[in-house]
N, C-alpha and C positions, 0 to 999 in steps of 0.2 A: 673710626671717625672719618667722615668725608669733609676735608677742609674746603671751605667755600672759595671758589676760584674767582679771580678778577676783582678782588676787593682790597688789595694791598694799599695801605695808607688811607683808606676811607674810614669815616666815622659813620657807623650804622646803628640806629636806634632799634631796640628790641622791646616790644610791648607785650607783657604777659610772660611770667617766669615759671610756668609749669614745666612739664616734661619737654614739650617741643620748643618753648622759648629759651630755656636754659641750654638745651642742646644746640640751638641755633647760635647762641652767644659763644659757646665753646668753639663751634665750627668756624664762626666768623673770625675769632681770635686766632685760630690755627691757620686761617687763610691770610693773615696779616692785617685784618681790619681792627678798628678800635670800637668795640661794642659799648653802647650807652643804654643802660637797662632801666626799665620801670615796671612795677606791678603795684596795684593798689593795696595788695596784701603785705603787711609789714614782715611777716615771716618769710614770704617768698623773696622779698628784697634782701633780707638778712642772709638767706642761703646764697644768693648771687654775690653779695659783698664778701661773704666768707671765701668765695672762690676768686676774689680779687677783681670783680667787675664793679664798675662805677654805676651808681643808680642816680637818675635825675628825672624829675617830673617835667615833661615837656608840655606845658599847659597851653601855650598859644603858638601861633605860627612864627612869632619872633624867636621862640626857643629852638626852632629848626634851622636857624642860620648855621651853615657849615656842616649840616647833616646830609648825607648822600642818599640814604634810604631808610624806610621804616619797615621792620619785620613784625608782623602781627600774629599772635597765637590764634588757633582756630575758634576758640570760644568767644572772641571779641568781635562784635559787629562792626563792619566797615561801611554799611549802607542802610540796611533795614534791621529792625524797625527805626533805628536812628544811628548814625555813626558814633562810635566812641569819641569823646572829645579830643583825645590825642590823635586819633586817626583823622578827624576833621581838621585839626591844626596842621597836620602834615599835608593834607590835600590843599589847604589854603596856601601853604608855603610852596606848593609845587614839588613836594618831595615824593618820589615813587613809593608806593606801598606794595609789599610783597609778603610771602610767608616762607616757612621752611621747605615746603614742597618746591617752590620756585627756586630756592637756593640749591636744593638737591639736583634738580634737572640741569641747572646752570653749571654744576660742578662735577657731575658723576663721571663723565668721560675724561680721561687724562692721556698724556703722551705715553704712559706705560702700556696702553693697549696696542701700541705698534708691534710689540713683541708677542702678542697673543695669537694663537691659531684661530680662535673663535671669539669674536667680541662679546662681552657681557650683554645681557638683554634685561629690559625692564618690562614687567607685566603690571599694569595698573587696573584695579578692580573698583568699580563704583556701582551705585544703585541704591534703592531704598532699603531692601532687605536681602540678606544672604551674602553681603560683602565679606564678612569675617569668615564664614564657613567656606565660601568659595576660595578666598585667599589662602586659608589654612589647608584646604584640600589640594590646591595646586602645589603648595610648598611640600605637603606630605608626599604626593606622587613623585615629584622631582627628587626629593631626598631619598625615597624608597628605591628609586631607580639609579641612584648613584650620581645624580647631577648636582653639582654644587649650587646651593640656593640659600638666600636669606629672605626673611619675612619682616616687613616693617610698615610704618604708617600708623593707621588707626589700630593696628594689631601688631604684637611683637615689639620691636624696637622703634625708636624715633628714626626718621629717614636719614638724618645726618649722623646718627650714632652707629650705623652699620659699618662693617669693615670694608675697605677698598676691595672691589671685586676681583676675583681670580679669572683666569682663562675659562671661557664658556659658562661662567656663572650666571644665574638668573636671580634677579631681585624682584620679589612679589610685593607690591604695595596695595594696601587697602586705603582708598581715599574717600573721605566724606565729601558732601557738597560744600561744606565750609572750607575744605582744603582746596578743592578744584576751582572754586569760585574766584579765589584771590591770586593763585599762583601765576606769576608772570611768565614762567617757563614751564611748558608741559610737553614732553617729548617721549612718551612711552613707545616701546616697540609693539606691544600688544595691549589693547585696552578692552575691558569687559564692562558691559552695561547689563546688570541682572534684571532689574525691573524698576517700576516707579509707582509709588503710592503716596498720598498726602502725608507730609512730615516736614517739620521745620519751616512751616509756611510763613510764620512771622519774620523769620530771619531772611527769607528770600522774596518777600512781598507777594506771595501767592504761588500757585502751581507753575505758572509760566516762568517765574524767576527761579524756582526750584529746579525745573527741567533744564533751564538755560545753564545753571551751575554745573549740572551733570554733563550736559552736551559739550561744554568747553573742552573736556578731556579728549573728545573725538574731533570736533570741528577745528579747534586751535592746536590740539596735540598732534594731529596728523599721524596716528599709529600706522605701522605697516599692515597690521591685521586687527580687525575689530570683531569682537564676539558680542552679539546683540540679542538680548531677550526680547522677543516680539509679541509677547502675550498681552501687552498694553499698547494703546495707540501711539504713545510717545516712542516706544522702542521700534515699532513698525515704521514710524516716520523717520527716526534716526537711521535705521538700516537703509531706507530708501535714499536718504540724503548722502550717505557714504558710498553707495554702490553706483557703479557705472552701468549696471544692467543685471538681469537675472543670473547670468553666469559669472559674475565677478566674485571670485573666491577670496578676495581680500576681506569680505564680510562673511562671517559665519553666523547664520541665524539659528537661534535655539528656542525651543518651546516645550512646555509640558501640557499644553491644551489641545494640540492637534498634530497630525502628521504633516510634515513639510515636504513639499514636492517641488520639482523644477530643476533646472540645470546647475544651480549653485551648490554651495557647501552648507549642509543642514545637519543639526543634531537635535533630536527630540525624544521625548519619552511618551510611550503609550502603554497603559496597563502594566506599568512597572518595568518595561523594557526600554533601555536606551538604544537608539539606532542612529547611526551616522550614514548620511547619504552624500555622495559627490557625483556631480554630472548625471543626476537622476538614478544612480545605482547605489544599493546598500553596500557599504564596505565594512561595517562592524555592527555588532549587536551584543548587549550586556543585560543580564537580568539583575536589576537593582533591588528586587524585593528581599533578597537574602542578605543584604548588607546592613547590619545593625546600626552602623554609624550614620546612615543616611535615610532615616524614616520620613515618609510623606512626600507629597508632590513638591513642596518648597525645597526640600533637600535634593530631590531629583532634578530640579532646575539648577541647583548649585553643581550637581554632578555633570550636567550638560555643559555648563560654562567651563568647569575645570577640565573636562574631557577635551573640549574644543581647544583650549589653550595648549594643553600638552600635546595634542595632535599637531597643532601649528608649530610647536617646538621640535617636532620630528619623532616623538615617541610612538611606539607601536601599540595597537589596540590591546594585545594580550598583556603587555607590560603595564599599561594603565589599569586594566581590569584587576590584575593581581594586587596593585597598590590600593585600589578602592576598598577591597575587602579588609585591609588592615587599618583603615581610618576609623579612629575611635570617636569622632565628633568633638565639638567644642563645649566647654562648660557654659551653662545657662542657655543653650540652644538645643531644644528637644533632647535634653540630657536625661537618660534614665539613671536615677540616683538610688532607687531601691525597689524591691518587689517583696511582697509578703502575702501569703495565703491567696494568691491569684489577683492581687491588686498591685498595679504598677504606679510608681511615683515619678513624674517627669517634670524637670525644671526647664522652662523656656522663658526665663525672666527677661531675655533680650527682646521678647515680643512686646515692644514698647508702643506700637501703634496698631490700629485695627487690622490692617492688611496682614501684618506679621502674626497676629493672634488668630486670624481666620485660617491662615496656612497651618498653624499648629493644631487648631481644632480639627482641620480636615485630615490630619494624619492618624487620628485615633477614633475609637468608638467608645460609648458608655463612659463619658467624661464627667468627672467631678471637677468643675472649672473654678480655680482661684484666680480672680481678676480684680481690676480696679487700681486706682492710684491717681496721679495727676493727669486728668483727661487732656487730650490734645485737640487742637483745632481740627474741625472736620467731622467730629462725632465718630460713630461706629457704622459706617456704610458697609452693607453686605453681611452684617453679623447674623441676620435672621436665618439665612440658609445654613451658614456654618454651625449655628447653635443647635441644629437638629441632632447633632451627635452628643449634645450635652444633657445629662440627667438633671443636674442642678448646678447653679453658680453660687460661689461663696465670695462675697465682695469685701475687699480691703480698701484702706486709704481714708484720708480725712473727708473725702467727698463720697464715701461709700453709699450712702442712702440715695443721693442723686444719680450715681452711676448705676445702681441697681434698677432704678425706675426706667432706664433706657434699654434694659435687656428684655428680649421677647420670651424669656423662660423663667422658671421658678428661680428666685435669687434670695439668698439670706444675707443680711447685712452683718458682717463680722468685724469690720474695721481693722483688726490686727491680724498679722500672719498667724500668730499662735492660735487665735480663735478659729480662723478659717481652716487651718490644718486639722485641728482637733475635731471640728464638725465634719469635715470631709472624711476623716479616718473613721469616725463613729458610724457614718452612713454608708460607706463604701461596701460593695459586694464583690464577689468573685467575678472577674472579667472587667472590672472598672479600672479607669485610669484617673488618678488624681493629678491634674495638670495645672501648673502655674504658667499662665500665658496672659499677662496683665492687661494688654491692649491699652496701656497708659504708661506715662513716665513714672519714675520712682521717687522724684525729688520731694514729694510731700512727706515721706516717712524715712527715706534712705538717701545716702549720698550718691548712689549710682545703682544700676540694675544688677551689678555683680553682688553688692551687699544684700540686695533684696533676694536674689537667688540663694545666697549662702544662708540667709535667715530661714528660707523655705526648707532647705536641706537639713538645717539644725533642728527645726521643729518636727520634721518627719522622723529624724533619728530618735527623738524623744519617745515617739510612739512605737518604734520598732525595737 
């Protein structure tokens, strides 16, 4: 646990008692604060009370008298589409609003570091797609090379649940826009921006607000080194804002769309080969095509980001390359779950928006595409080109019929995962890939994308 620093004797409210909220309450108590907790869910309150925490509904700004800060869980809106009533009451009372990420950065460094030979480092990864794989890949490379490392945030453990760092340890954090948007303290040593595509637009008031939430990690976080994907306009803009000129190696630009040239520090992939250039000269090259855990251009972008971070941390190219080959990938992200009679079954349930689904479709040929679910704002831009690799779509979800009408290919309305898998298996031929890449959220039929992916795997197993 990371005890929260600078809160001794304070009364701090915690709103939302899921994983991050309960973890924050424990860390606040360990730091000498008095947490005052609330969650609309009765069972969540019961769990907190069982641990000895006091629960109280802070309905109005008068209830915030004597409270020093409000800590809000990521799923609770603080501005758009409308502030949660408790958050609004805190703001009316002039009480600062923060989250567990802010508490973490406030508390991570301690006096114990004075005895360390090498100070611990924090790597923070954000972006629309690829955050989890990039974070896990960085953690895998560092662990494989013997560097002490912990993985936390949106993946792994809660940020305040990790162990106090050792000498030279690296903490890798995956941060969503919900987390970076509200944190009052953001001080990563290295920050990564993978890409940007429309997602969570209602929560951020549109694309401008969504980009602004991501940008905070860099503009206000002030990392020593920034790794920026520049294949979208926003990334290109961000890299320009952070750089003092073309030769500024504090910014590492990455791309999977083109060769990057110039005097700076660049990492890019062309035709499956990762290349690193510094000061206009190539210093490393790796063939990614033979690495099974990193299929497709989207995973090549993740490899570029992880490579850049590990190089910035001082690892040698050959050491990183060896670790890439032992990376097995993450569940629900281009995960090969089975193969039978020349047909592969791939689970990419994490492809919850159009951009992620397009990247998954681009990684394979002869696709039997299982898609659909709770459609997100913004539609399916760019799906026409990506769907050229699709032989047929099998649409699931309560809105399956409407979703199918938006597809530019032959689509069969199946509604359920069981029906979609059965139909895809019946029609698949040698060389086909049955791919779950929904391009939609899961909440119309499942609690989360993991449950949806597990259902896909279970249905595939029935036919194998």
